[in-house]
C-alpha positions, 0 to 999 in steps of 0.5 A, spaced: 739 537 793 737 530 791 737 530 783 731 529 778 735 521 777 734 519 784 728 522 784 725 517 778 722 510 781 726 504 779 722 504 771 722 511 770 730 511 771 731 505 768 728 508 761 731 514 762 738 510 762 735 506 756 733 512 751 740 516 753 744 510 752 740 511 744 741 517 744 749 516 746 749 510 740 747 516 735 752 521 737 758 515 737 756 514 730 757 521 727 764 520 728 766 526 731 773 529 733 772 534 736 777 538 741 776 543 748 781 541 752 785 547 752 784 554 752 786 556 746 785 562 741 781 560 736 784 561 728 779 568 728 782 571 734 790 569 731 788 572 724 786 579 728 794 580 730 796 578 723 797 585 721 802 586 725 806 582 722 807 588 717 809 593 722 816 592 721 820 591 715 827 591 713 826 599 713 824 601 720 828 605 725 831 599 730 831 604 735 826 604 741 828 611 745 836 610 744 835 603 745 838 598 739 832 593 737 837 589 733 842 588 738 844 586 744 842 590 750 837 592 755 836 586 759 829 590 762 826 590 755 824 596 750 822 602 754 816 603 750 815 595 751 815 596 759 811 602 758 806 598 755 806 593 760 805 597 765 799 601 763 796 593 763 798 592 770 797 599 771 804 599 775 810 603 775 814 602 768 822 602 772 819 596 776 817 592 770 821 587 766 819 584 759 822 579 756 820 573 753 813 570 750 811 567 755 809 568 762 809 562 765 816 561 764 817 567 767 813 565 774 817 558 773 825 561 773 823 565 779 820 558 783 826 555 780 831 561 782 828 561 790 829 554 790 835 554 788 838 561 791 833 564 795 828 571 796 830 576 800 837 573 803 834 567 806 836 560 805 834 556 798 828 553 798 831 546 797 835 547 803 829 549 808 827 542 808 819 540 806 815 547 803 809 548 801 805 552 796 798 554 796 793 552 790 787 555 790 782 549 786 779 548 782 786 552 778 790 552 773 794 545 772 800 548 769 802 552 775 801 546 779 806 543 775 811 548 776 811 547 784 810 539 783 816 539 779 821 542 784 818 537 789 814 542 792 807 540 797 802 544 793 796 544 797 789 545 795 786 552 798 778 552 797 775 557 791 769 561 793 766 566 790 769 572 791 776 569 791 781 563 795 777 562 801 782 567 806 781 565 813 783 558 810 790 561 808 791 566 813 791 561 817 796 557 813 801 563 811 801 566 818 802 559 822 807 555 817 813 558 815 814 552 810 808 556 806 812 559 801 807 562 796 801 562 792 798 561 786 793 566 784 789 568 777 785 573 780 781 577 774 777 572 770 780 565 775 782 559 770 777 556 771 772 559 774 772 565 771 771 570 778 774 576 780 777 577 786 773 581 790 776 588 793 776 585 800 780 578 797 785 583 794 785 587 801 786 581 805 792 578 800 795 585 802 794 584 810 797 577 811 803 578 814 807 571 812 810 566 817 815 565 812 820 572 810 820 569 803 813 567 802 810 570 795 804 571 792 804 569 784 799 573 782 799 571 775 794 576 771 793 572 765 786 575 762 786 582 765 785 586 759 780 579 757 773 582 758 768 579 753 761 582 757 760 590 758 764 593 761 767 587 765 769 586 773 773 591 777 780 588 780 783 591 785 790 593 784 794 588 788 800 594 789 795 599 791 792 594 796 800 594 799 801 600 799 795 602 804 797 595 808 804 598 809 806 592 807 811 590 801 816 585 797 811 580 798 808 580 790 810 578 784 806 580 779 805 577 771 801 579 764 803 577 758 800 578 750 799 571 749 792 571 748 792 578 745 796 578 739 800 570 738 800 564 743 808 563 744 810 569 739 807 575 744 811 579 750 811 577 757 812 581 763 813 581 771 813 586 776 814 587 783 817 591 789 824 595 787 827 590 792 824 584 789 825 587 782 833 588 783 833 581 786 829 579 780 834 583 775 840 579 778 837 573 777 835 574 770 842 577 768 844 569 769 839 566 765 838 571 759 842 576 756 838 579 751 830 580 750 827 579 744 827 586 742 824 585 735 818 582 737 817 588 742 818 593 738 813 590 734 807 590 739 808 597 741 808 599 735 801 595 732 798 595 739 800 603 741 798 603 748 792 601 754 787 604 749 789 600 743 789 594 747 782 595 749 780 597 742 784 590 741 781 586 745 774 588 744 774 585 737 777 578 740 770 579 744 766 580 739 768 572 737 769 570 743 763 572 747 758 568 742 761 561 744 760 563 751 753 565 751 751 558 746 755 554 752 750 558 757 744 556 752 746 549 751 747 548 758 741 550 761 736 548 755 740 540 757 741 540 764 736 546 767 730 541 772 735 536 773 739 539 779 745 534 777 750 540 775 752 547 776 757 552 773 759 559 772 758 565 768 764 569 767 765 576 764 771 574 761 777 569 761 777 563 758 774 558 761 767 556 765 768 551 770 762 545 771 761 541 777 757 534 776 755 530 781 760 527 785 764 521 783 761 524 775 767 527 771 772 522 770 766 518 768 763 525 764 770 526 760 771 518 758 764 517 756 765 524 752 771 522 750 768 515 747 763 519 743 769 524 739 769 530 744 776 531 748 775 534 755 781 536 759 782 531 764 778 531 770 782 532 776 787 537 771 784 543 776 787 540 782 794 539 785 796 532 782 790 532 778 787 529 784 779 532 785 777 530 792 770 529 790 771 528 783 766 533 780 769 539 776 771 539 769 774 545 765 770 548 759 774 552 754 770 554 749 774 559 745 777 554 740 772 551 736 767 554 731 760 555 734 758 549 730 763 545 733 762 547 740 755 546 739 755 539 736 761 538 743 756 541 747 750 536 746 755 531 747 757 533 753 750 535 755 749 527 753 755 524 758 753 528 764 745 525 763 747 519 762 752 519 768 748 522 773 743 517 771 748 512 772 750 514 778 743 515 781 742 507 779 748 505 782 747 508 788 740 505 788 742 498 788 748 499 792 742 501 798 739 495 796 744 490 797 
């Protein structure tokens, strides 16, 4: 479908570009310095967890079900912390390790272990020649950087409205033994905000990989991050595996990074019993003991899954108006122009925006020139290469509502002006 700018006469288009350039100059004169580059909780959100700092003190009994909190030991994490993590993920606590504050660190370490030592008795990936990892795109840039760091070939897979294109995933996984894994954010995916359908989850569970050391990296980062209504339903991947009679295929991760404090939360991983035995062996070399004091504080503060849900509702009251403002500003500024589409998630931290082909880098660059920093164009694709140069990740949580509104005003003008200029350039190219 042609954009409204492509349907304008030469004179109308020239006048519209002149008007938009004047509006851009007005915005530039404001000297804005606004940042929407990363999905960070706002100060109001992190303040919700400040009372956790008062939960422990010098009189607190440093014992958790017979485990010393203030000494070495319990490499899998405190018993109570493992129960809490298991409740979040819907799994058996015996198959959970709680260690560190970053689930991305856990993912990195398991990629590293597979690369250097192998999975399930198979040769290390480093000794198997070229190996590949599937990357649903648009997706999470830090995932892609982990596998790229080890020289693993990142292969993009299209994202559909209900999850990755499973016809593509099935073809690649079941026919190419070099494909060793796939990155997944199954609930409120980064950046699209979609949640994988039951059908997609079951198709993952039904895969018969050509590689015996293939693993799904199931990063359930936003499992409790609903901000609208009851939220989306996500089928438990381990239940789907059991239905399919499969095992030893999924590593699932989670953390409280955006529940309590980024970089100071608790992180956890779960997998099949056989995979967990292998993970424990690897972690026993990498780690001496987890941060049990932090784990105890989290358990005492959040208590259980009901406590987490109550805490996340407080987050929702802060986050929801920001996402509503994104929808309001984008619809008010761009409806009827047919130059952009965007997601409208029920949870998570991002809105995925697509402009005209060849527009994303120019929009991000113009917004930066006008005082608004966005995630770099292309970041949502492996190696930063968006083949159509269309996708931009909008991260609305950190700015205040006032700053977010100002940033979105800049963004809308940038989208319009770049779209109009592209229409003019295409017309001139056709005439030339």
